[in-house]
ROLUMDO-673662 format. One record per atom (N, C-alpha, C): residue in one letter; x, y, z. Coordinates in steps of 0.2 Angstrom, whole numbers, padded with zeros to 4 digits, always signed. Layout:
BEGIN
aXYZ...
This chain:
BEGIN
m+0059+0162-0064m+0057+0155-0060m+0054+0153-0057s+0053+0147-0056s+0043+0142-0054s+0046+0141-0047t+0043+0142-0041t+0046+0138-0038t+0041+0136-0032g+0037+0135-0037g+0030+0130-0034g+0034+0124-0035i+0025+0120-0033i+0030+0110-0031i+0024+0108-0038y+0029+0103-0037y+0030+0099-0046y+0023+0094-0044t+0018+0096-0048t+0013+0089-0051t+0013+0087-0054k+0011+0081-0053k+0009+0077-0063k+0000+0074-0065t-0006+0074-0067t-0011+0071-0067t-0007+0064-0069a-0014+0058-0069a-0013+0052-0070a-0015+0053-0078g-0017+0060-0082g-0017+0061-0088g-0012+0060-0091d-0006+0062-0089d+0002+0065-0090d+0006+0059-0088i+0006+0054-0084i+0009+0051-0082i+0009+0044-0086m+0001+0045-0090m-0002+0036-0096m+0000+0041-0102t+0003+0047-0105t+0002+0050-0112t+0010+0049-0111d+0015+0049-0108d+0021+0050-0106d+0022+0043-0111a+0020+0038-0104a+0022+0032-0103a+0022+0027-0112l+0014+0029-0115l+0013+0027-0120l+0019+0028-0126r+0020+0038-0125r+0026+0040-0129r+0032+0033-0130l+0035+0036-0124l+0041+0031-0118l+0041+0026-0123a+0033+0023-0125a+0036+0013-0128a+0034+0017-0136s+0032+0018-0139s+0030+0019-0144s+0026+0018-0147i+0022+0017-0142i+0012+0016-0144i+0010+0021-0146s+0013+0029-0144s+0007+0035-0145s+0013+0039-0149g+0011+0043-0153g+0018+0047-0157g+0019+0053-0154i+0027+0055-0157i+0028+0062-0150i+0022+0068-0153q+0019+0068-0157q+0016+0075-0160q+0008+0072-0157l+0005+0065-0159l-0001+0066-0158l-0004+0061-0152d-0009+0065-0153d-0014+0062-0146d-0017+0055-0144p-0016+0051-0138p-0016+0043-0138p-0021+0043-0140d-0022+0037-0143d-0028+0035-0146d-0032+0034-0138v-0039+0034-0139v-0044+0032-0132v-0045+0026-0127s-0047+0018-0135s-0042+0014-0130s-0037+0015-0127d-0029+0019-0131d-0025+0016-0126d-0022+0020-0121m-0023+0025-0121m-0029+0027-0112m-0028+0023-0108e-0036+0020-0108e-0036+0015-0105e-0037+0009-0103v-0031+0008-0106v-0026+0002-0103v-0020+0007-0101a-0017+0012-0104a-0014+0013-0098a-0016+0014-0090r-0025+0021-0091r-0026+0018-0085r-0024+0011-0080t-0029+0009-0083t-0027+0000-0081t-0020-0002-0076k-0019-0001-0081k-0009-0004-0078k-0008+0003-0077l-0008+0010-0075l-0005+0011-0073l-0008+0011-0061n-0017+0010-0062n-0019+0010-0054n-0017+0004-0053d-0014-0002-0055d-0012-0008-0054d-0003-0005-0051l+0003+0000-0057l+0008-0001-0052l+0006+0004-0046l+0001+0011-0045l+0002+0012-0042l-0004+0008-0031a-0006+0004-0034a-0006-0002-0028a-0001-0007-0029w+0005-0007-0032w+0010-0011-0030w+0016-0006-0031l+0017+0001-0028l+0020+0004-0024l+0021+0001-0017q+0015-0001-0017q+0015-0004-0008q+0020-0008-0007t+0019-0015-0010t+0023-0019-0009t+0031-0017-0009k+0034-0010-0011k+0041-0011-0010k+0040-0006-0003q+0035-0007-0001q+0035-0003+0006q+0040+0006+0009i+0037+0011+0005i+0037+0015+0002i+0035+0020+0010h+0039+0022+0014h+0037+0022+0021h+0037+0030+0020l+0039+0034+0021l+0042+0042+0022l+0034+0046+0018w+0035+0046+0014w+0028+0049+0012w+0020+0047+0014s+0022+0040+0014s+0013+0036+0015s+0014+0036+0025e+0017+0036+0028e+0015+0037+0036e+0016+0042+0038t+0011+0043+0044t+0006+0047+0046t+0004+0045+0055e+0001+0047+0058e-0001+0047+0065e-0009+0047+0064a-0014+0041+0067a-0021+0041+0071a-0019+0042+0077f-0025+0044+0078f-0029+0047+0084f-0032+0042+0087l-0035+0037+0092l-0041+0030+0093l-0045+0033+0098p-0049+0038+0099p-0052+0037+0109p-0055+0028+0109l-0052+0027+0113l-0055+0019+0115l-0065+0019+0119n-0064+0014+0119n-0073+0014+0117n-0070+0010+0127p-0073+0007+0132p-0075+0003+0137p-0078-0003+0135n-0073-0010+0138n-0074-0015+0136n-0075-0018+0129q-0070-0015+0124q-0071-0016+0114q-0062-0018+0114k-0065-0024+0112k-0058-0026+0110k-0056-0024+0102a-0059-0023+0099a-0057-0025+0091a-0060-0020+0089y-0058-0016+0085y-0059-0008+0080y-0058-0010+0073s-0062-0009+0068s-0062-0008+0061s-0059+0000+0057f-0055-0002+0054f-0052+0001+0047f-0058-0001+0042p-0060+0002+0037p-0062+0011+0041p-0071+0006+0045g-0072+0012+0050g-0080+0010+0056g-0080+0015+0060a-0070+0015+0064a-0070+0017+0067a-0070+0025+0066h-0071+0025+0074h-0069+0033+0077h-0064+0034+0079c-0062+0032+0071c-0050+0038+0074c-0051+0041+0066f-0045+0045+0067f-0043+0051+0061f-0037+0052+0063t-0033+0056+0058t-0031+0062+0059t-0029+0068+0061d-0032+0071+0059d-0034+0079+0061d-0043+0079+0065y-0043+0083+0072y-0047+0082+0076y-0046+0088+0079i-0054+0091+0085i-0053+0098+0087i-0057+0093+0093s-0052+0093+0100s-0051+0093+0104s-0054+0099+0110t-0058+0098+0115t-0062+0106+0119t-0066+0098+0125a-0070+0104+0127a-0074+0098+0132a-0078+0103+0135t-0084+0101+0138t-0092+0103+0140t-0089+0110+0144t-0096+0112+0144t-0094+0120+0147t-0102+0117+0150a-0105+0114+0153a-0112+0114+0156a-0113+0105+0157n-0120+0104+0160n-0123+0097+0163n-0128+0099+0158y-0126+0091+0156y-0133+0088+0151y-0136+0081+0150i-0144+0083+0150i-0148+0075+0149i-0149+0074+0144a-0149+0067+0145a-0155+0063+0137a-0158+0067+0133t-0155+0067+0124t-0160+0071+0124t-0159+0076+0123n-0153+0080+0124n-0152+0085+0122n-0145+0088+0117s-0148+0093+0112s-0144+0092+0110s-0140+0097+0106t-0138+0101+0109t-0138+0110+0109t-0131+0109+0112f-0125+0109+0114f-0119+0110+0118f-0113+0117+0121l-0115+0119+0127l-0107+0125+0127l-0101+0120+0128v-0096+0120+0123v-0091+0118+0124v-0084+0124+0124s-0081+0123+0126s-0072+0130+0128s-0075+0132+0124s-0072+0127+0114s-0071+0134+0111s-0072+0128+0104t-0078+0128+0099t-0080+0129+0091t-0074+0128+0087t-0069+0133+0090t-0063+0135+0084t-0061+0128+0078g-0063+0128+0072g-0059+0124+0069g-0066+0119+0066m-0072+0118+0070m-0076+0115+0070m-0080+0115+0066l-0085+0110+0060l-0086+0111+0052l-0095+0110+0053v-0100+0113+0050v-0106+0108+0047v-0104+0102+0049g-0105+0097+0047g-0107+0090+0045g-0101+0086+0050d-0096+0090+0052d-0092+0085+0056d-0093+0080+0060f-0092+0073+0062f-0093+0070+0068f-0089+0071+0077i-0096+0071+0079i-0092+0074+0086i-0095+0068+0092g-0091+0069+0095g-0093+0064+0102g-0093+0064+0108i-0095+0067+0112i-0096+0066+0115i-0096+0062+0125e-0091+0065+0130e-0093+0058+0133e-0096+0060+0137l-0102+0054+0142l-0102+0054+0147l-0104+0048+0151d-0107+0051+0158d-0105+0049+0164d-0107+0039+0166d-0110+0037+0160d-0108+0031+0160d-0100+0027+0160g-0095+0029+0156g-0091+0032+0154g-0087+0029+0146t-0091+0027+0142t-0097+0030+0134t-0094+0035+0131r-0093+0034+0125r-0094+0043+0120r-0097+0040+0118w-0103+0046+0115w-0108+0046+0110w-0107+0049+0105w-0107+0048+0101w-0107+0051+0093w-0113+0052+0088d-0111+0058+0084d-0118+0062+0081d-0111+0064+0077e-0117+0070+0073e-0116+0072+0063e-0115+0081+0071i-0112+0086+0068i-0115+0094+0069i-0121+0093+0065l-0127+0099+0066l-0130+0100+0064l-0127+0110+0061t-0128+0112+0068t-0125+0120+0066t-0120+0120+0072v-0116+0123+0069v-0109+0128+0074v-0114+0135+0075n-0117+0138+0083n-0121+0143+0084n-0117+0148+0087s-0111+0147+0090s-0107+0151+0092s-0099+0150+0096s-0094+0153+0095s-0090+0152+0098s-0089+0148+0103v-0091+0143+0104v-0093+0142+0113v-0102+0136+0113s-0104+0135+0105s-0110+0134+0104s-0108+0130+0100v-0113+0122+0103v-0112+0118+0094v-0119+0113+0097s-0122+0113+0089s-0129+0108+0090s-0126+0102+0085t-0131+0096+0088t-0130+0090+0084t-0137+0086+0080v-0134+0082+0078v-0140+0083+0072v-0147+0079+0075t-0147+0077+0080t-0149+0070+0086t-0147+0068+0094g-0151+0069+0096g-0150+0068+0107g-0144+0065+0110i-0142+0067+0112i-0138+0061+0119i-0142+0056+0121t-0138+0049+0122t-0141+0045+0125t-0142+0045+0131g-0138+0048+0136g-0138+0048+0143g-0136+0053+0144a-0134+0057+0152a-0130+0061+0156a-0122+0062+0154s-0124+0068+0153s-0115+0071+0152s-0112+0077+0157s-0109+0076+0159s-0108+0082+0162s-0104+0086+0164s-0102+0093+0165s-0097+0098+0162s-0090+0095+0163g-0084+0095+0160g-0078+0097+0157g-0079+0087+0155a-0084+0086+0152a-0082+0080+0149a-0081+0080+0140t-0078+0075+0140t-0069+0077+0132t-0076+0078+0128v-0071+0081+0123v-0075+0080+0118v-0072+0082+0111y-0074+0077+0106y-0069+0076+0099y-0074+0080+0094t-0069+0081+0091t-0074+0082+0083t-0066+0078+0076y-0072+0077+0071y-0064+0079+0065y-0068+0077+0059t-0068+0078+0052t-0071+0077+0046t-0072+0070+0044t-0063+0067+0042t-0065+0062+0039t-0060+0055+0045a-0063+0054+0045a-0059+0044+0049a-0055+0043+0043i-0052+0037+0046i-0047+0035+0041i-0048+0028+0034d-0043+0029+0032d-0047+0022+0029d-0042+0015+0031q-0044+0012+0026q-0040+0004+0032q-0031+0006+0029p-0028+0004+0037p-0022+0004+0037p-0017-0002+0032v-0013+0002+0027v-0010-0006+0024v-0004-0009+0030r-0003-0007+0036r+0003-0007+0042r+0001-0002+0047i+0001-0007+0052i+0001-0002+0059i+0007-0006+0062l+0013+0004+0062l+0020+0006+0064l+0020+0002+0069d+0018+0006+0076d+0021+0005+0084d+0012+0010+0086g+0013+0008+0090g+0006+0012+0093g+0009+0013+0100r+0008+0019+0102r+0009+0022+0110r-0002+0025+0114y-0005+0023+0121y-0008+0022+0126y-0005+0028+0131a-0010+0032+0129a-0012+0035+0138a-0018+0039+0138d-0019+0035+0147d-0027+0034+0149d-0027+0044+0150q-0028+0047+0148q-0030+0052+0145q-0028+0057+0137e-0030+0060+0137e-0024+0061+0130e-0022+0065+0132a-0023+0073+0136a-0018+0077+0136a-0012+0072+0143r-0011+0066+0144r-0008+0065+0149r+0000+0059+0146d+0003+0058+0145d+0012+0055+0143d+0010+0047+0140e+0012+0046+0136e+0010+0040+0133e+0018+0037+0135i+0013+0029+0132i+0018+0025+0133i+0019+0021+0129q+0025+0019+0126q+0026+0015+0121q+0020+0006+0123t+0018+0003+0118t+0016-0004+0115t+0018-0008+0112t+0016-0015+0115t+0020-0020+0109t+0015-0020+0105q+0016-0023+0099q+0016-0026+0090q+0015-0034+0093l+0011-0038+0093l+0010-0046+0093l+0007-0049+0090a+0011-0055+0086a+0008-0058+0081a+0000-0059+0080r+0000-0062+0077r-0006-0064+0077r-0009-0072+0082k-0003-0077+0085k-0001-0082+0089k-0004-0082+0093e+0000-0075+0097e+0002-0069+0102e-0003-0068+0103y-0007-0066+0101y-0014-0065+0103y-0020-0070+0104y-0019-0075+0099y-0026-0079+0099y-0023-0083+0107a-0018-0083+0105a-0015-0086+0112a-0017-0084+0121q-0017-0080+0122q-0018-0076+0128q-0028-0076+0128n-0029-0080+0139n-0033-0082+0139n-0039-0079+0141s-0038-0072+0140s-0041-0066+0142s-0043-0062+0138k-0046-0061+0135k-0044-0053+0129k-0053-0047+0132s-0054-0049+0134s-0057-0045+0140s-0054-0043+0145s-0048-0044+0148s-0044-0041+0152s-0043-0031+0151v-0046-0029+0159v-0048-0024+0157v-0043-0021+0160g-0039-0014+0159g-0032-0012+0161g-0028-0005+0156a-0025-0005+0159a-0019+0001+0152a-0015-0003+0149l-0019-0002+0138l-0016-0005+0137l-0011-0008+0135n-0006-0013+0136n+0000-0013+0129n+0003-0018+0128s-0004-0017+0122s-0002-0026+0114s-0006-0022+0111w-0005-0026+0107w-0012-0023+0102w-0011-0030+0097y-0012-0033+0091y-0013-0038+0084y-0017-0033+0080y-0014-0033+0073y-0017-0026+0066y-0019-0033+0059d-0027-0033+0059d-0023-0042+0054d-0031-0038+0050r-0025-0036+0043r-0024-0031+0037r-0030-0040+0036q-0036-0036+0031q-0041-0040+0027q-0044-0040+0021l-0044-0039+0015l-0046-0040+0010l-0050-0029+0012s-0056-0028+0011s-0059-0026+0012s-0057-0022+0020l-0058-0026+0025l-0057-0022+0032l-0052-0024+0037g-0048-0019+0040g-0044-0021+0042g-0047-0017+0051k-0042-0021+0057k-0044-0025+0065k-0040-0024+0068l-0042-0020+0073l-0035-0018+0075l-0039-0022+0084n-0035-0024+0086n-0036-0029+0092n-0030-0027+0096v-0034-0026+0103v-0030-0023+0110v-0035-0026+0116w-0027-0024+0119w-0026-0029+0124w-0020-0026+0130p-0025-0027+0138p-0032-0025+0139p-0036-0019+0138v-0042-0022+0139v-0048-0016+0134v-0049-0012+0141a-0050-0006+0136a-0049+0004+0140a-0056+0002+0145r-0054+0005+0151r-0057+0006+0156r-0064+0010+0154n-0064+0014+0149n-0066+0023+0150n-0065+0022+0144c-0071+0031+0140c-0065+0033+0136c-0062+0039+0136k-0060+0038+0142k-0058+0046+0139k-0049+0041+0136e-0048+0034+0138e-0042+0032+0137e-0040+0033+0127v-0033+0032+0123v-0033+0033+0118v-0027+0030+0117f-0028+0027+0109f-0022+0028+0106f-0020+0028+0104r-0013+0031+0103r-0010+0034+0095r-0005+0028+0089f-0005+0030+0086f-0003+0023+0081f+0001+0027+0076t+0006+0025+0076t+0007+0026+0067t+0009+0018+0061f+0004+0026+0057f+0003+0017+0049f+0005+0022+0046i+0006+0015+0039i+0006+0018+0031i-0001+0018+0029k-0002+0023+0024k-0008+0024+0021k-0008+0020+0013p-0017+0018+0012p-0017+0013+0005p-0014+0021+0001q-0011+0018-0002q-0010+0023-0009q-0016+0025-0014y-0020+0030-0015y-0023+0038-0018y-0024+0029-0026i-0028+0026-0026i-0027+0027-0032i-0034+0036-0038p-0031+0036-0045p-0034+0042-0044p-0040+0036-0050e-0047+0040-0052e-0053+0039-0054e-0053+0044-0059d-0049+0050-0062d-0050+0053-0069d-0042+0057-0071q-0044+0055-0077q-0035+0056-0077q-0033+0064-0075s-0037+0066-0076s-0038+0073-0074s-0032+0076-0069e-0033+0068-0062e-0032+0068-0055e-0022+0069-0053t-0023+0074-0048t-0017+0074-0048t-0013+0069-0046i-0007+0064-0045i-0006+0057-0044i-0002+0058-0035l-0002+0058-0032l+0001+0060-0025l+0007+0055-0022i+0010+0055-0027i+0018+0053-0024i+0021+0059-0025p+0028+0057-0021p+0034+0064-0025p+0035+0063-0031p+0037+0069-0031p+0041+0070-0038p+0044+0065-0039e+0052+0065-0035e+0054+0062-0037e+0053+0054-0041w+0046+0050-0037w+0045+0046-0043w+0041+0046-0048f+0041+0051-0052f+0036+0052-0058f+0041+0050-0063l+0048+0051-0064l+0053+0047-0067l+0054+0037-0066p+0051+0036-0062p+0053+0028-0061p+0046+0024-0060l+0042+0029-0059l+0032+0027-0063l+0029+0026-0069t+0033+0032-0073t+0034+0034-0078t+0035+0028-0086h+0042+0027-0081h+0045+0019-0085h+0045+0014-0084k+0039+0013-0077k+0038+0007-0074k+0033+0007-0079l+0030+0007-0079l+0021+0008-0083l+0026+0009-0089a+0027+0011-0093a+0028+0010-0103a+0029+0003-0103a+0035+0003-0099a+0036-0008-0100a+0030-0011-0097e+0025-0009-0094e+0022-0013-0094e+0017-0013-0099l+0014-0006-0101l+0013-0006-0106l+0018-0012-0115g+0025-0008-0115g+0026-0017-0121g+0027-0020-0120v+0028-0023-0112v+0024-0030-0114v+0018-0033-0116v+0011-0027-0112v+0005-0030-0118v+0007-0025-0126y+0008-0024-0128y+0008-0022-0135y+0015-0025-0140a+0020-0030-0136a+0023-0033-0139a+0027-0025-0142i+0032-0022-0139i+0031-0020-0144i+0040-0023-0143d+0044-0016-0149d+0053-0021-0151d+0059-0023-0144p+0059-0027-0145p+0062-0033-0141p+0068-0030-0135n+0072-0024-0139n+0077-0021-0140n+0075-0014-0131k+0068-0011-0136k+0065-0004-0133k+0063-0010-0127q+0062-0012-0125q+0056-0015-0122q+0063-0017-0116v+0070-0019-0118v+0074-0021-0114v+0078-0013-0109i+0079-0007-0114i+0079-0004-0112i+0074+0002-0106l+0068+0000-0107l+0063+0002-0103l+0063-0002-0094e+0063-0008-0097e+0064-0011-0089e+0072-0007-0083q+0078-0009-0091q+0080-0005-0085q+0082+0001-0084k+0080+0007-0087k+0079+0011-0085k+0074+0013-0080a+0070+0009-0080a+0064+0008-0072a+0068+0007-0068e+0072+0001-0067e+0075-0002-0061e+0078+0002-0058n+0080+0006-0062n+0088+0010-0060n+0085+0018-0056f+0078+0020-0060f+0075+0026-0055f+0071+0022-0050i+0068+0018-0048i+0066+0016-0043i+0071+0014-0039e+0076+0012-0038e+0083+0011-0035e+0083+0019-0032d+0085+0023-0037d+0088+0026-0034d+0082+0031-0032a+0076+0031-0032a+0070+0031-0029a+0069+0029-0023l+0070+0026-0021l+0067+0022-0017l+0075+0023-0011g+0084+0026-0011g+0088+0028-0009g+0086+0033-0003t+0079+0037-0008t+0077+0044-0002t+0072+0043+0003d+0071+0035+0002d+0065+0033+0007d+0071+0032+0012n+0072+0035+0015n+0079+0033+0023n+0076+0039+0029e+0074+0038+0034e+0072+0044+0039e+0081+0045+0045f+0083+0051+0045f+0089+0050+0046f+0088+0049+0055s+0095+0045+0059s+0088+0044+0063s+0096+0047+0070s+0097+0048+0075s+0102+0049+0081s+0107+0041+0081f+0112+0045+0084f+0117+0037+0085f+0121+0039+0091s+0125+0034+0098s+0130+0039+0100s+0136+0033+0102f+0138+0037+0100f+0145+0035+0102f+0145+0031+0111y+0150+0027+0113y+0152+0021+0119y+0159+0023+0121p+0163+0026+0123p+0169+0021+0126p+0169+0015+0126g+0172+0012+0123g+0174+0004+0124g+0179+0004+0131e+0181-0005+0131e+0187-0004+0134e+0192-0007+0136y+0195-0005+0135y+0205-0011+0131y+0205-0017+0138
């Protein structure tokens, strides 16, 4: 008996849905044109899942090193990531240096982004050219300013995509320092502030999600690049480009997605009305059941009352 993780490809879901709707025969491979219609509808449904506010399997934590005096950070575009390496330099450097001694290069990869703190309080970003040893790394180009021993260094492989929504955020004046909870502002509240360039400890923010770009507006702005902002965000739903790609949803969502897709295809192909009603009802039932698992347990306390 297998105890592995149960997965399905986009093609599996599409084939199952076409057969559920009686568009394809049980023992026949679906027609290529039918699979293309199913692919389009499947991608629409995967994007639609975000409207259901499904959180548990789409939430993750991001780490954003702040830049001095910067009011807004764009996603994609900003150096913001979920997995990263944190270390520090162990020697002094001048502009144009491209090989650096650090406390450790463990986990660093050729092609990763690397950000090194400069003496002027900014962070210089480049890519790793070579990992020379356990304590030495070289970059594609040279740094643009002086950097003293003990400067903070971050490396990461992939920046985050545009968040669907940012749920909460915490600020720290250095990576290893205690975090302070911050406040999410509405658009009107953020833009009503008189001075958006005020410098200090970040305590509030406003996330503006546009069609292709998300913009995180922070207030006050950072004093130097040591300051960091960690936030919980909802990742965009992954849309497969090929039938062989695995559908990135939990297994309990396979039945809801398959039946919802079958119902959508039923409308397109004008299948038997009675079967259409059955597919719609089963899809809604499965979706309701799946949503019931999307709850996070939280603690609560009882306090004695006064009589």
